[in-house]
VOLUM-649877 format. One line per 8 residues: their letters; for each residue y negated, x negated, z negated of C-alpha. Coordinates in steps of 0.001 Angstrom, whole numbers. Each point is the difference from the previous one (the first is absolute). Example, Ala and Ser with C-alpha at 12.3 -4.5 7.8 and 13.67 -1.06 7.14 Angstrom:
2
as = 4500,-12300,-7800 ~ -3440,-1370,660
END
This chain:
398
mtkkekpl = -167203,-204631,-95833 ~ -3227,-1481,1382 ~ -2129,-2465,-1957 ~ -2493,2786,-788 ~ 2823,2089,-1474 ~ 1271,-2786,-2262 ~ -649,518,-3722 ~ -2058,-3148,-675
sgaisvws = -3387,-1121,1277 ~ -1479,-3069,-1648 ~ -438,-3776,120 ~ 2423,-1385,-2571 ~ 510,-3615,-1044 ~ 3136,-954,-1935 ~ -349,-3136,-2144 ~ 3251,-1511,-1262
nsygsptg = 2824,-2292,1106 ~ 305,-40,3773 ~ 1635,2863,1869 ~ 3755,-459,-40 ~ 32,-3271,-1959 ~ 3211,-463,-2051 ~ -1601,1040,-3299 ~ 8,3317,-1812
ygqqvkll = -3658,577,840 ~ 468,-1100,3608 ~ 2711,2610,469 ~ -2065,2753,-1660 ~ -2921,-893,2267 ~ 2168,367,3085 ~ 1163,3470,-1057 ~ -3604,1014,-732
vdrlvrdg = -1716,-1519,3052 ~ 2564,1417,2432 ~ -684,3529,-1245 ~ -3756,-437,-164 ~ 13,-977,3687 ~ 2517,2673,952 ~ -2087,2739,-1599 ~ -3304,-909,1614
aevamlsn = -1891,-2538,-2128 ~ -1699,-3110,1314 ~ 1589,-2785,-2056 ~ -617,-3657,-823 ~ 2283,-2345,-1951 ~ -1720,-2405,-2420 ~ 2486,-2635,-1174 ~ -30,-1880,-3279
yglegvps = 3409,-1545,773 ~ 2254,-325,3012 ~ -1677,-218,3416 ~ -2439,-2894,-365 ~ -2526,-1940,2011 ~ -1466,2099,2797 ~ -816,3662,692 ~ 2732,1733,1943
tiktpygk = 1424,3360,1009 ~ 2939,1700,-1676 ~ 2204,2190,2165 ~ 1216,3071,-1874 ~ 2392,2570,1528 ~ -3042,2267,550 ~ -2686,-2374,1205 ~ -1813,-3244,-673
vkhfprgl = -1805,-908,-3216 ~ -2716,-2607,-457 ~ 1070,-2743,-2422 ~ -2406,-2047,-2128 ~ 1652,-3056,-1620 ~ -484,-1336,-3504 ~ -3184,-1952,-632 ~ -513,-3246,-1902
dlysndva = 223,1850,-3294 ~ 3591,614,-1109 ~ -606,3758,-147 ~ -2495,213,2891 ~ -2962,796,-2258 ~ -2091,-2012,2461 ~ 899,2099,3045 ~ 1815,3289,-752
pndhqvfa = -3027,2177,-921 ~ -1954,-1242,3026 ~ 3013,363,2308 ~ 245,3643,-1032 ~ -3703,586,643 ~ 262,-1641,3427 ~ 3007,2146,875 ~ -1653,3187,-1272
skhpelkd = -3162,-753,1989 ~ 2075,190,3193 ~ 667,3663,-824 ~ -3361,1376,-1198 ~ 1080,3576,723 ~ 2820,-234,-2586 ~ 49,-44,-3793 ~ 1336,-3328,-1237
lfislydv = 2520,-721,-2733 ~ 1240,-3270,-1512 ~ 3567,201,-1415 ~ 1115,-2844,-2250 ~ 3595,-680,-969 ~ -126,-2857,-2455 ~ -1100,-879,-3524 ~ -3610,1164,-156
wvmkskqy = -1009,-2622,-2577 ~ -35,-2599,2813 ~ -2653,1970,1943 ~ -2970,-1989,-1333 ~ -2492,262,2865 ~ -3122,2054,-707 ~ 107,990,3666 ~ 2730,2504,-884
dkirkiga = -2713,2054,-1717 ~ -1612,610,3404 ~ 3069,1641,1538 ~ -281,3789,263 ~ 3332,745,-1634 ~ 2946,-2082,-1188 ~ 3384,1629,-506 ~ 1526,-2472,-2462
wtpldhvt = 3794,397,156 ~ 461,-1731,-3312 ~ 3064,-1605,-1593 ~ -62,447,-3782 ~ 2860,-2214,-1137 ~ -1026,-311,-3657 ~ 565,2366,-2900 ~ -3774,12,-568
mppeveaf = -2693,-301,2659 ~ -1657,-3423,402 ~ -3780,234,-609 ~ -894,-1513,3390 ~ 2155,2607,1727 ~ -1653,2810,-1953 ~ -3475,-1310,845 ~ 731,-11,3733
lrkpnvvp = 1571,3460,-37 ~ -3131,1410,-1653 ~ -2297,-1125,2841 ~ -1807,2999,1540 ~ 1262,-673,3546 ~ 3619,-523,-1087 ~ 2643,2733,-15 ~ 3070,-1276,-1878
iamapngv = 3368,865,1531 ~ 2907,-296,-2429 ~ 3329,-1019,1528 ~ 2217,1211,-2857 ~ -138,2712,-2685 ~ -613,-2727,-2565 ~ -3183,-943,1859 ~ -1209,3591,-104
rqmeklgi = 625,162,-3753 ~ -1792,-3286,-666 ~ -3056,1070,1957 ~ -135,3499,-1480 ~ 241,-1453,-3513 ~ -3177,-1965,707 ~ -1748,2939,1641 ~ 249,-1487,3512
eceyvpha = 562,2615,2702 ~ 2469,-1084,2651 ~ 2117,1038,2937 ~ 3766,-542,72 ~ 1962,-1475,2916 ~ 3349,-1661,-796 ~ 1396,-2885,1954 ~ 2395,1054,2724
idtkvmkp = 3308,-987,1553 ~ 1586,875,3329 ~ 3158,1891,-933 ~ 1093,42,3638 ~ 622,-3739,-461 ~ 418,-323,-3763 ~ 3312,1804,-363 ~ 3606,-1002,-769
tyklsnga = 712,-2728,2567 ~ 3213,-2011,49 ~ -427,-2375,2911 ~ -2706,-2476,941 ~ -1499,146,3475 ~ 2348,-2821,1080 ~ 3028,2029,-1116 ~ 679,-2010,-3167
darelias = 760,1689,-3311 ~ -2903,-695,-2388 ~ 2263,446,-3013 ~ 2382,-2703,1211 ~ -2897,-2415,494 ~ -815,318,-3705 ~ 3466,167,-1568 ~ 3508,1326,431
kdkfvvgm = 603,3733,-333 ~ 1459,-298,-3501 ~ -3204,-1490,-1460 ~ -2724,1897,-1871 ~ -3268,-726,1829 ~ -3286,72,-1890 ~ -2976,-163,2381 ~ -3592,-1058,-545
vaankasg = -2786,284,2595 ~ -3169,-1559,-1412 ~ -2688,-2412,1181 ~ 192,-3386,-1727 ~ -3727,-373,-661 ~ -1245,-808,-3483 ~ -3211,-479,-1941 ~ 366,-3198,-1966
mvhrkafs = 2811,342,-2523 ~ 199,3794,334 ~ 2137,1680,2654 ~ -720,3723,389 ~ 3395,583,1611 ~ 1718,-1057,-3254 ~ 2382,-2441,1662 ~ 777,-1736,-3305
enimafsi = 861,3248,-1790 ~ 2008,1470,2892 ~ 1942,-3177,687 ~ 731,-644,-3683 ~ 1291,3570,-291 ~ 2240,-601,3020 ~ 1298,-3251,-1540 ~ 1043,1875,-3159
fhkkhpda = 1559,2777,2076 ~ 1811,-2508,2243 ~ 1719,-1674,-2952 ~ 1752,3304,-713 ~ 410,940,3670 ~ 655,-3148,2081 ~ 561,2238,3025 ~ -3768,691,96
vlyihtdp = -2178,-1588,2700 ~ -3808,-109,67 ~ -1740,251,3398 ~ -3723,-849,-224 ~ -2011,844,3111 ~ -2850,-2461,-497 ~ -1124,-3584,589 ~ 2091,-1911,-2555
lgrsggwn = -2410,-2945,-171 ~ -3174,2029,-544 ~ -1990,-1748,2698 ~ -2804,2573,-340 ~ -770,-897,-3579 ~ 3240,1307,-1506 ~ 2816,-1520,-2008 ~ 2925,-2272,814
lpsllssl = 2773,2548,-467 ~ 2956,-2415,420 ~ -1361,-1872,-3021 ~ -181,3235,-1992 ~ 3535,984,1060 ~ 1355,-3437,-899 ~ -1596,114,-3455 ~ 2004,3158,-731
gipedavc = 3265,-1420,1270 ~ 420,2585,2754 ~ 2570,-1321,2519 ~ -1327,-655,3495 ~ 2585,2336,1527 ~ -1340,2868,-2131 ~ -3428,-44,1675 ~ -1045,586,3592
fpdpndyr = -3381,-346,1749 ~ -1034,1090,3525 ~ -277,-2292,2977 ~ -3425,-1709,-426 ~ -1239,1020,3442 ~ 1176,3568,-466 ~ -2046,190,-3179 ~ -3035,-1855,1342
fglshsdl = -421,2077,3144 ~ 1533,3225,-1265 ~ 3306,1637,760 ~ -19,3102,2150 ~ -256,3104,-2156 ~ 3464,1124,1067 ~ 1477,-3348,-1078 ~ -1837,177,-3313
aafytafd = 1426,3508,-448 ~ 3472,-1477,486 ~ -597,-2442,-2841 ~ -1312,2753,-2280 ~ 3114,2004,821 ~ 2184,-2992,-861 ~ -1297,-70,-3586 ~ 1956,1784,-2720
vmlatsyg = -3235,158,-1990 ~ -3589,-1139,575 ~ -1569,-1956,-2882 ~ -3767,547,96 ~ -1473,-327,-3479 ~ -3358,-1753,-160 ~ -3101,-417,-2153 ~ -1581,2820,1980
egfgvptm = -62,1532,3492 ~ -2808,1669,1918 ~ 2735,1838,1916 ~ 3071,-2121,750 ~ 1045,795,3576 ~ 3400,-1796,-195 ~ 984,2364,-2818 ~ -525,2997,2269
eaqacgtr = 1536,-1679,3054 ~ 3178,-782,-1956 ~ 283,3604,-1179 ~ -495,1267,3553 ~ 3073,-2073,858 ~ 1942,1665,-2807 ~ -153,-2921,-2432 ~ -936,842,-3572
viasnwaa = -2558,-2164,-1742 ~ -753,-1537,-3375 ~ -3760,-54,-584 ~ -2648,-127,-2719 ~ -992,3004,-2081 ~ -3726,-622,482 ~ -2717,-361,2645 ~ 990,1484,3375
sadlvsed = 3737,-537,-391 ~ 431,2621,-2731 ~ -541,2811,2540 ~ 1791,-1550,2954 ~ 3623,-68,-1127 ~ 2418,2814,834 ~ 1846,1883,-2720 ~ 3134,-2097,420
gwivdgtp = -1823,-3329,-211 ~ -789,-1977,-3138 ~ -3292,-949,-1673 ~ -302,-2731,-2612 ~ -2151,-552,-3054 ~ -2654,-2673,-360 ~ -2310,-1854,-2365 ~ -3816,-53,422
awdsgqda = -1308,-3217,1567 ~ -3677,-952,311 ~ -1321,-1171,3369 ~ -3010,-2088,-983 ~ -870,-580,3655 ~ -882,3674,471 ~ -542,1116,-3608 ~ 2696,2655,208
wwqtpnip = 3509,711,-1270 ~ 3264,-397,1845 ~ 3469,406,-1484 ~ 2833,-2515,-23 ~ 3405,1498,880 ~ 2434,-73,-2909 ~ 2978,-2194,916 ~ 2641,1867,-2072
sivnalel = -1253,3243,1581 ~ 493,-1477,3501 ~ 3502,-1194,-942 ~ 849,3473,-1279 ~ -1214,1570,3263 ~ 2134,-2456,1992 ~ 3006,961,-2130 ~ -607,3686,691
ayvedrsk = -324,-669,3721 ~ 3202,-2066,-27 ~ 2153,2881,-1277 ~ -1666,2656,2194 ~ 1298,1302,3308 ~ -1107,-2618,2540 ~ -266,2361,2946 ~ -3427,662,1471
sqvaiefa = -2111,2416,-2037 ~ -1063,3207,1735 ~ -2306,669,-2968 ~ -1906,-3217,726 ~ -109,747,3737 ~ -1477,3471,-584 ~ -2495,-1396,-2507 ~ -1252,-2569,2513
kdydvetv = -544,2637,2702 ~ -3180,1140,-1781 ~ -1477,-3393,947 ~ 855,125,3687 ~ -2938,-1203,2072 ~ -557,3246,1897 ~ 165,2033,-3213 ~ -2530,-2311,-1654
wqkywlpt = -2222,83,3091 ~ -122,3770,307 ~ -64,860,-3695 ~ -2298,-2738,-1323 ~ -1682,-2259,2571 ~ -1361,2570,2448 ~ -1703,2161,-2674 ~ -1374,-3090,-1766
itklla = -1414,-1676,3103 ~ -1467,3284,1250 ~ -1740,375,-3359 ~ -1337,-3587,34 ~ -1358,379,3530 ~ -1778,3274,-789
END
């Protein structure tokens, strides 16, 4: 296929965490940018985290992409709109499009109003929509893109028209995997074969005294469960010391009397720089159940990655998570919680409900779930690209 025959023709900037950075957004950006370039678009990467300091060039499997680093403002309000305009001006023959993948309430610059069209791929991780998010999504040059069915419902309830593109995973890599790239058995690195392994994969970043990933509720539930089942082990794939504004998890674990040999964390460098996807798949596969309840998710990629590896999940019955659990997984109840920072409602996971879900998982067949694997296939990156992204981007470039 020649460039003229490729399905896309446009100048597209993607503003988010840097391409390939070891964050959920960084990985989604890589999947998106690779396919934008492959299918004919001219693409620029605008970073608000990751690659810092100087402009550079990103090498994708399909060609090079211009990279604009974060500005002095934490969210690049001082540079991102202008960087897009500069990039678009280099391609005057093409329609331009600005795609954001981040919380839109941080996009404060009035210069965003001058961009032709913004496709705002928007995480809605509350039960109700924060007013600042709603205000941005109603801008005349903004086309909201929901990333989960919950997001579509929230927008439609408020009369906001939107497109729908879910987050994606690469099921060629995220699949049942029993060995690490170095030949080691991931399960044996966590615990002996006779243990019941509960896994968590969640960023340890908090806002003041509130932690959206519900570490206190999840870990307290595990402590109650562990008293009855001392053969249970908790693996938490995160930074235990919360050096990015999170919590000191060893202190939390100690307060609940959880023995040190009942908890496992990743190698600090593996977590900081990111495991290979195949190695991460091996850890997902090693879990007997994935514990992923939170105050609210915009999507929750680890939930889908775990299911692609055949591991059933325990998640929240609200926000995005309610729609993203296979039939043989478990969803827990919650209690409304007010987020005064964004004037919107979350929910707090109910600890007895989490304990009950852990009990159900404990007595279930611990083999890999084909139901979960089939469920996750609907979110494979090529399926999402062909079914959702291509029609949406074509529409936005029209």
